[in-house]
Biopython code that builds the backbone (N, CA, C, O; Angstrom):
import numpy as np
from Bio.PDB.StructureBuilder import StructureBuilder

atoms = [
    (1, "MET", "N", (-114.540, -99.334, 106.166)),
    (1, "MET", "CA", (-114.029, -98.080, 106.735)),
    (1, "MET", "C", (-113.053, -97.449, 105.955)),
    (1, "MET", "O", (-112.236, -98.207, 105.434)),
    (2, "ASP", "N", (-112.934, -96.244, 105.742)),
    (2, "ASP", "CA", (-111.890, -95.699, 105.105)),
    (2, "ASP", "C", (-110.592, -95.237, 106.193)),
    (2, "ASP", "O", (-110.759, -94.710, 107.292)),
    (3, "ASP", "N", (-109.371, -95.563, 105.609)),
    (3, "ASP", "CA", (-108.268, -94.983, 106.567)),
    (3, "ASP", "C", (-108.416, -93.437, 106.711)),
    (3, "ASP", "O", (-109.105, -92.640, 106.075)),
    (4, "VAL", "N", (-107.417, -93.243, 107.906)),
    (4, "VAL", "CA", (-107.177, -91.664, 108.315)),
    (4, "VAL", "C", (-105.885, -91.683, 108.308)),
    (4, "VAL", "O", (-105.324, -92.688, 108.742)),
    (5, "THR", "N", (-105.177, -90.665, 107.854)),
    (5, "THR", "CA", (-103.456, -90.430, 107.662)),
    (5, "THR", "C", (-103.444, -89.245, 108.898)),
    (5, "THR", "O", (-104.064, -88.186, 108.802)),
    (6, "VAL", "N", (-102.724, -89.588, 109.924)),
    (6, "VAL", "CA", (-102.248, -88.602, 110.951)),
    (6, "VAL", "C", (-100.685, -88.454, 110.808)),
    (6, "VAL", "O", (-99.895, -89.398, 110.852)),
    (7, "THR", "N", (-100.320, -86.981, 110.609)),
    (7, "THR", "CA", (-98.851, -86.603, 110.543)),
    (7, "THR", "C", (-98.410, -86.258, 111.983)),
    (7, "THR", "O", (-98.910, -85.366, 112.668)),
    (8, "LEU", "N", (-97.459, -87.037, 112.331)),
    (8, "LEU", "CA", (-96.625, -86.470, 113.482)),
    (8, "LEU", "C", (-95.135, -86.568, 113.425)),
    (8, "LEU", "O", (-94.598, -87.516, 112.852)),
    (9, "SER", "N", (-94.441, -85.602, 114.011)),
    (9, "SER", "CA", (-92.878, -85.713, 114.002)),
    (9, "SER", "C", (-92.574, -86.943, 114.809)),
    (9, "SER", "O", (-93.379, -87.453, 115.587)),
    (10, "GLN", "N", (-91.311, -87.405, 114.565)),
    (10, "GLN", "CA", (-90.729, -88.677, 114.977)),
    (10, "GLN", "C", (-90.497, -88.420, 116.576)),
    (10, "GLN", "O", (-90.225, -89.370, 117.311)),
    (11, "ASP", "N", (-90.616, -87.124, 117.063)),
    (11, "ASP", "CA", (-90.525, -87.211, 118.335)),
    (11, "ASP", "C", (-91.754, -87.379, 119.032)),
    (11, "ASP", "O", (-91.831, -87.953, 120.118)),
    (12, "GLU", "N", (-92.882, -86.799, 118.313)),
    (12, "GLU", "CA", (-94.203, -86.865, 118.908)),
    (12, "GLU", "C", (-94.727, -88.237, 118.958)),
    (12, "GLU", "O", (-95.458, -88.685, 119.841)),
    (13, "ALA", "N", (-94.199, -88.983, 117.726)),
    (13, "ALA", "CA", (-94.711, -90.518, 117.580)),
    (13, "ALA", "C", (-93.969, -91.156, 118.931)),
    (13, "ALA", "O", (-94.607, -91.825, 119.744)),
    (14, "LEU", "N", (-92.837, -90.928, 119.046)),
    (14, "LEU", "CA", (-92.080, -91.804, 119.970)),
    (14, "LEU", "C", (-92.598, -91.412, 121.380)),
    (14, "LEU", "O", (-92.638, -92.351, 122.176)),
    (15, "VAL", "N", (-92.968, -90.298, 121.799)),
    (15, "VAL", "CA", (-93.729, -89.803, 123.019)),
    (15, "VAL", "C", (-95.147, -90.635, 123.063)),
    (15, "VAL", "O", (-95.351, -91.537, 123.874)),
    (16, "LEU", "N", (-95.931, -90.279, 122.248)),
    (16, "LEU", "CA", (-97.025, -90.657, 122.087)),
    (16, "LEU", "C", (-97.174, -92.335, 122.244)),
    (16, "LEU", "O", (-97.906, -92.781, 123.127)),
    (17, "TRP", "N", (-96.552, -93.096, 121.477)),
    (17, "TRP", "CA", (-96.219, -94.409, 121.655)),
    (17, "TRP", "C", (-95.914, -94.580, 123.063)),
    (17, "TRP", "O", (-96.724, -95.294, 123.655)),
    (18, "ALA", "N", (-95.147, -94.205, 123.620)),
    (18, "ALA", "CA", (-94.523, -94.575, 125.024)),
    (18, "ALA", "C", (-95.787, -94.196, 125.921)),
    (18, "ALA", "O", (-96.276, -95.170, 126.494)),
    (19, "ALA", "N", (-96.403, -92.988, 126.153)),
    (19, "ALA", "CA", (-97.383, -92.560, 126.704)),
    (19, "ALA", "C", (-98.879, -93.601, 126.527)),
    (19, "ALA", "O", (-99.666, -93.844, 127.442)),
    (20, "LEU", "N", (-98.958, -93.991, 125.410)),
    (20, "LEU", "CA", (-100.204, -94.715, 125.205)),
    (20, "LEU", "C", (-99.647, -96.194, 125.903)),
    (20, "LEU", "O", (-100.280, -96.686, 126.837)),
    (21, "ARG", "N", (-98.469, -96.820, 125.391)),
    (21, "ARG", "CA", (-98.254, -98.043, 125.810)),
    (21, "ARG", "C", (-98.108, -98.190, 127.474)),
    (21, "ARG", "O", (-98.419, -99.243, 128.030)),
    (22, "ARG", "N", (-97.563, -96.934, 128.273)),
    (22, "ARG", "CA", (-97.682, -96.913, 129.823)),
    (22, "ARG", "C", (-99.466, -97.095, 130.223)),
    (22, "ARG", "O", (-99.933, -97.856, 131.071)),
    (23, "TRP", "N", (-100.155, -96.235, 129.408)),
    (23, "TRP", "CA", (-101.529, -96.198, 130.027)),
    (23, "TRP", "C", (-102.111, -97.608, 129.578)),
    (23, "TRP", "O", (-102.949, -98.131, 130.313)),
    (24, "ASN", "N", (-101.699, -98.281, 128.359)),
    (24, "ASN", "CA", (-102.372, -99.462, 128.168)),
    (24, "ASN", "C", (-102.010, -100.738, 128.946)),
    (24, "ASN", "O", (-102.678, -101.771, 128.978)),
    (25, "ASP", "N", (-100.757, -100.480, 129.614)),
    (25, "ASP", "CA", (-100.332, -101.499, 130.417)),
    (25, "ASP", "C", (-100.682, -101.514, 131.711)),
    (25, "ASP", "O", (-100.362, -102.425, 132.475)),
    (26, "SER", "N", (-101.354, -100.518, 132.033)),
    (26, "SER", "CA", (-101.757, -100.088, 133.604)),
    (26, "SER", "C", (-103.315, -100.177, 133.499)),
    (26, "SER", "O", (-103.941, -100.302, 132.447)),
    (27, "ASP", "N", (-103.760, -100.105, 134.568)),
    (27, "ASP", "CA", (-105.295, -100.216, 134.955)),
    (27, "ASP", "C", (-105.856, -98.800, 134.897)),
    (27, "ASP", "O", (-107.075, -98.694, 135.034)),
    (28, "ALA", "N", (-105.194, -97.792, 134.727)),
    (28, "ALA", "CA", (-105.462, -96.352, 134.797)),
    (28, "ALA", "C", (-106.749, -96.087, 133.850)),
    (28, "ALA", "O", (-107.516, -95.187, 134.190)),
    (29, "LEU", "N", (-106.956, -96.658, 132.949)),
    (29, "LEU", "CA", (-107.923, -96.549, 131.896)),
    (29, "LEU", "C", (-109.063, -97.328, 132.095)),
    (29, "LEU", "O", (-110.081, -97.045, 131.464)),
    (30, "ASP", "N", (-109.049, -98.500, 133.071)),
    (30, "ASP", "CA", (-110.119, -99.160, 133.125)),
    (30, "ASP", "C", (-111.265, -98.480, 133.549)),
    (30, "ASP", "O", (-111.114, -97.621, 134.418)),
    (31, "GLY", "N", (-112.555, -98.731, 133.033)),
    (31, "GLY", "CA", (-113.722, -98.065, 133.456)),
    (31, "GLY", "C", (-113.701, -96.554, 133.026)),
    (31, "GLY", "O", (-114.635, -95.877, 133.455)),
    (32, "LEU", "N", (-112.880, -96.009, 132.336)),
    (32, "LEU", "CA", (-112.869, -94.704, 131.667)),
    (32, "LEU", "C", (-113.495, -94.812, 130.299)),
    (32, "LEU", "O", (-114.429, -94.108, 129.915)),
    (33, "LEU", "N", (-112.771, -95.957, 129.448)),
    (33, "LEU", "CA", (-113.112, -96.060, 128.060)),
    (33, "LEU", "C", (-114.298, -96.622, 127.784)),
    (33, "LEU", "O", (-114.679, -97.630, 128.378)),
    (34, "LEU", "N", (-115.113, -95.926, 126.701)),
    (34, "LEU", "CA", (-116.575, -96.349, 126.724)),
    (34, "LEU", "C", (-116.216, -97.674, 125.206)),
    (34, "LEU", "O", (-115.131, -97.935, 124.687)),
    (35, "ASP", "N", (-117.298, -98.121, 124.957)),
    (35, "ASP", "CA", (-117.430, -99.087, 123.629)),
    (35, "ASP", "C", (-116.524, -98.796, 122.665)),
    (35, "ASP", "O", (-116.548, -97.618, 122.309)),
    (36, "GLY", "N", (-115.773, -99.458, 122.158)),
    (36, "GLY", "CA", (-115.139, -99.179, 120.905)),
    (36, "GLY", "C", (-113.857, -98.476, 121.071)),
    (36, "GLY", "O", (-113.040, -98.468, 120.151)),
    (37, "GLU", "N", (-113.642, -97.908, 122.147)),
    (37, "GLU", "CA", (-112.583, -97.021, 122.334)),
    (37, "GLU", "C", (-110.867, -97.825, 122.632)),
    (37, "GLU", "O", (-109.750, -97.480, 122.246)),
    (38, "PRO", "N", (-111.316, -98.969, 123.459)),
    (38, "PRO", "CA", (-110.155, -99.974, 123.721)),
    (38, "PRO", "C", (-109.618, -100.379, 122.303)),
    (38, "PRO", "O", (-108.404, -100.328, 122.102)),
    (39, "THR", "N", (-110.367, -100.729, 121.440)),
    (39, "THR", "CA", (-110.160, -101.247, 120.174)),
    (39, "THR", "C", (-109.298, -100.055, 119.254)),
    (39, "THR", "O", (-108.317, -100.259, 118.538)),
    (40, "ALA", "N", (-109.948, -98.842, 119.500)),
    (40, "ALA", "CA", (-109.320, -97.823, 118.875)),
    (40, "ALA", "C", (-107.922, -97.473, 119.314)),
    (40, "ALA", "O", (-106.999, -97.169, 118.558)),
    (41, "LEU", "N", (-107.885, -97.543, 120.490)),
    (41, "LEU", "CA", (-106.388, -97.390, 121.257)),
    (41, "LEU", "C", (-105.537, -98.265, 120.748)),
    (41, "LEU", "O", (-104.576, -97.927, 120.058)),
    (42, "HIS", "N", (-105.859, -99.609, 121.085)),
    (42, "HIS", "CA", (-104.817, -100.633, 120.645)),
    (42, "HIS", "C", (-104.339, -100.521, 119.346)),
    (42, "HIS", "O", (-103.167, -100.790, 119.083)),
    (43, "GLY", "N", (-105.418, -100.018, 118.211)),
    (43, "GLY", "CA", (-105.056, -99.992, 116.716)),
    (43, "GLY", "C", (-104.236, -98.710, 116.662)),
    (43, "GLY", "O", (-103.350, -98.769, 115.809)),
    (44, "LEU", "N", (-104.297, -97.473, 117.399)),
    (44, "LEU", "CA", (-103.215, -96.636, 117.279)),
    (44, "LEU", "C", (-102.023, -96.855, 117.788)),
    (44, "LEU", "O", (-101.087, -96.216, 117.308)),
    (45, "LEU", "N", (-101.774, -97.786, 118.856)),
    (45, "LEU", "CA", (-100.589, -98.137, 119.450)),
    (45, "LEU", "C", (-99.955, -98.830, 118.627)),
    (45, "LEU", "O", (-98.746, -98.634, 118.510)),
    (46, "GLU", "N", (-100.630, -99.848, 117.822)),
    (46, "GLU", "CA", (-99.845, -100.765, 116.858)),
    (46, "GLU", "C", (-99.504, -100.224, 115.790)),
    (46, "GLU", "O", (-98.465, -100.494, 115.189)),
    (47, "ALA", "N", (-100.308, -99.437, 115.453)),
    (47, "ALA", "CA", (-99.977, -98.319, 114.086)),
    (47, "ALA", "C", (-98.620, -97.524, 114.503)),
    (47, "ALA", "O", (-97.725, -97.345, 113.678)),
    (48, "LEU", "N", (-98.536, -97.070, 115.821)),
    (48, "LEU", "CA", (-97.355, -96.084, 116.029)),
    (48, "LEU", "C", (-96.107, -97.147, 115.926)),
    (48, "LEU", "O", (-95.016, -96.832, 115.453)),
    (49, "ARG", "N", (-96.415, -98.416, 116.423)),
    (49, "ARG", "CA", (-95.385, -99.459, 116.905)),
    (49, "ARG", "C", (-94.915, -99.952, 115.427)),
    (49, "ARG", "O", (-93.693, -99.950, 115.278)),
    (50, "ARG", "N", (-95.508, -100.275, 114.572)),
    (50, "ARG", "CA", (-95.081, -100.493, 113.371)),
    (50, "ARG", "C", (-94.315, -99.448, 112.672)),
    (50, "ARG", "O", (-93.268, -99.683, 112.069)),
    (51, "THR", "N", (-94.848, -98.321, 112.766)),
    (51, "THR", "CA", (-94.102, -97.067, 112.198)),
    (51, "THR", "C", (-92.721, -97.063, 112.577)),
    (51, "THR", "O", (-91.747, -97.093, 111.825)),
    (52, "LEU", "N", (-92.745, -97.024, 113.770)),
    (52, "LEU", "CA", (-91.387, -96.732, 114.393)),
    (52, "LEU", "C", (-90.574, -97.966, 114.442)),
    (52, "LEU", "O", (-89.359, -97.812, 114.569)),
    (53, "ALA", "N", (-91.036, -99.134, 114.364)),
    (53, "ALA", "CA", (-90.327, -100.133, 114.050)),
    (53, "ALA", "C", (-89.632, -100.075, 112.695)),
    (53, "ALA", "O", (-88.431, -100.315, 112.565)),
    (54, "ALA", "N", (-90.367, -99.776, 111.786)),
    (54, "ALA", "CA", (-90.023, -99.638, 110.338)),
    (54, "ALA", "C", (-88.843, -98.473, 110.265)),
    (54, "ALA", "O", (-88.124, -98.431, 109.266)),
    (55, "THR", "N", (-88.669, -97.547, 111.333)),
    (55, "THR", "CA", (-87.696, -96.947, 111.008)),
    (55, "THR", "C", (-86.507, -97.141, 111.668)),
    (55, "THR", "O", (-85.435, -97.387, 111.114)),
    (56, "GLU", "N", (-86.724, -97.010, 113.064)),
    (56, "GLU", "CA", (-85.385, -97.358, 113.928)),
    (56, "GLU", "C", (-85.723, -98.141, 115.190)),
    (56, "GLU", "O", (-84.967, -98.410, 116.122)),
    (57, "GLY", "N", (-86.903, -98.427, 115.049)),
    (57, "GLY", "CA", (-87.389, -99.199, 116.431)),
    (57, "GLY", "C", (-87.578, -98.312, 117.632)),
    (57, "GLY", "O", (-87.605, -97.091, 117.479)),
    (58, "VAL", "N", (-87.706, -98.848, 118.789)),
    (58, "VAL", "CA", (-87.835, -97.985, 119.966)),
    (58, "VAL", "C", (-86.835, -98.215, 120.976)),
    (58, "VAL", "O", (-86.638, -99.344, 121.426)),
    (59, "ASP", "N", (-86.259, -97.304, 121.316)),
    (59, "ASP", "CA", (-85.186, -97.564, 122.478)),
    (59, "ASP", "C", (-85.662, -96.358, 123.559)),
    (59, "ASP", "O", (-86.022, -95.218, 123.263)),
    (60, "PRO", "N", (-85.563, -96.906, 124.791)),
    (60, "PRO", "CA", (-85.987, -95.755, 125.851)),
    (60, "PRO", "C", (-85.124, -94.570, 125.838)),
    (60, "PRO", "O", (-85.644, -93.503, 126.166)),
    (61, "SER", "N", (-83.890, -94.594, 125.511)),
    (61, "SER", "CA", (-82.987, -93.334, 125.355)),
    (61, "SER", "C", (-83.612, -92.445, 124.378)),
    (61, "SER", "O", (-83.669, -91.231, 124.572)),
    (62, "GLN", "N", (-84.068, -92.994, 123.368)),
    (62, "GLN", "CA", (-84.686, -92.413, 122.324)),
    (62, "GLN", "C", (-85.986, -91.413, 122.593)),
    (62, "GLN", "O", (-86.214, -90.287, 122.151)),
    (63, "VAL", "N", (-86.721, -92.233, 123.461)),
    (63, "VAL", "CA", (-87.943, -91.678, 123.944)),
    (63, "VAL", "C", (-87.681, -90.722, 124.873)),
    (63, "VAL", "O", (-88.449, -89.761, 124.825)),
    (64, "ASN", "N", (-86.724, -90.685, 125.811)),
    (64, "ASN", "CA", (-86.571, -89.693, 126.693)),
    (64, "ASN", "C", (-85.835, -88.372, 126.117)),
    (64, "ASN", "O", (-86.015, -87.257, 126.604)),
    (65, "ALA", "N", (-84.954, -88.644, 124.983)),
    (65, "ALA", "CA", (-84.277, -87.646, 124.290)),
    (65, "ALA", "C", (-85.759, -86.680, 123.387)),
    (65, "ALA", "O", (-85.893, -85.465, 123.245)),
    (66, "ALA", "N", (-86.501, -87.617, 123.010)),
    (66, "ALA", "CA", (-87.828, -87.061, 122.482)),
    (66, "ALA", "C", (-88.600, -85.977, 123.078)),
    (66, "ALA", "O", (-88.887, -84.880, 122.598)),
    (67, "ARG", "N", (-88.956, -86.615, 124.504)),
    (67, "ARG", "CA", (-89.369, -85.893, 125.533)),
    (67, "ARG", "C", (-89.036, -84.823, 125.874)),
    (67, "ARG", "O", (-89.881, -83.974, 126.158)),
    (68, "SER", "N", (-87.509, -84.541, 125.947)),
    (68, "SER", "CA", (-86.738, -83.164, 126.283)),
    (68, "SER", "C", (-86.823, -82.419, 125.032)),
    (68, "SER", "O", (-87.070, -81.222, 125.186)),
    (69, "ARG", "N", (-86.672, -82.849, 123.763)),
    (69, "ARG", "CA", (-86.831, -81.854, 122.546)),
    (69, "ARG", "C", (-88.213, -81.229, 122.380)),
    (69, "ARG", "O", (-88.499, -80.140, 121.883)),
    (70, "LEU", "N", (-88.973, -82.122, 122.885)),
    (70, "LEU", "CA", (-90.723, -81.486, 122.692)),
    (70, "LEU", "C", (-90.870, -80.605, 123.909)),
    (70, "LEU", "O", (-91.568, -79.601, 123.771)),
    (71, "VAL", "N", (-90.244, -80.867, 125.224)),
    (71, "VAL", "CA", (-90.393, -79.797, 126.104)),
    (71, "VAL", "C", (-89.786, -78.396, 125.984)),
    (71, "VAL", "O", (-90.273, -77.335, 126.373)),
    (72, "GLY", "N", (-88.439, -78.650, 125.267)),
    (72, "GLY", "CA", (-87.470, -77.506, 125.063)),
    (72, "GLY", "C", (-87.809, -76.790, 123.802)),
    (72, "GLY", "O", (-87.141, -75.819, 123.445)),
]
sb = StructureBuilder()
sb.init_structure("model")
sb.init_model(0)
sb.init_chain("A")
sb.init_seg("    ")
for serial, (resi, resn, name, xyz) in enumerate(atoms, 1):
    if name == "N":
        sb.init_residue(resn, " ", resi, " ")
    sb.init_atom(name, np.array(xyz, "f"), 0.0, 1.0, " ", f" {name:<3s}", serial, name[0])
structure = sb.get_structure()
């Protein structure tokens, strides 16, 4: 399989990581995902986690600030 590169701002990556993590940790997606989609979701979540950890890590206050900047 070939790799795909997606470019996100730091704020977008933080907010997307938090949302995916929240959905992944809940039962909200149970029964909605088709074959292969859970694997893709976990892969994206892990890629975001590695990228964010390599920069500054993930702090809840940073996620909240990023959400505010994306809205405003």
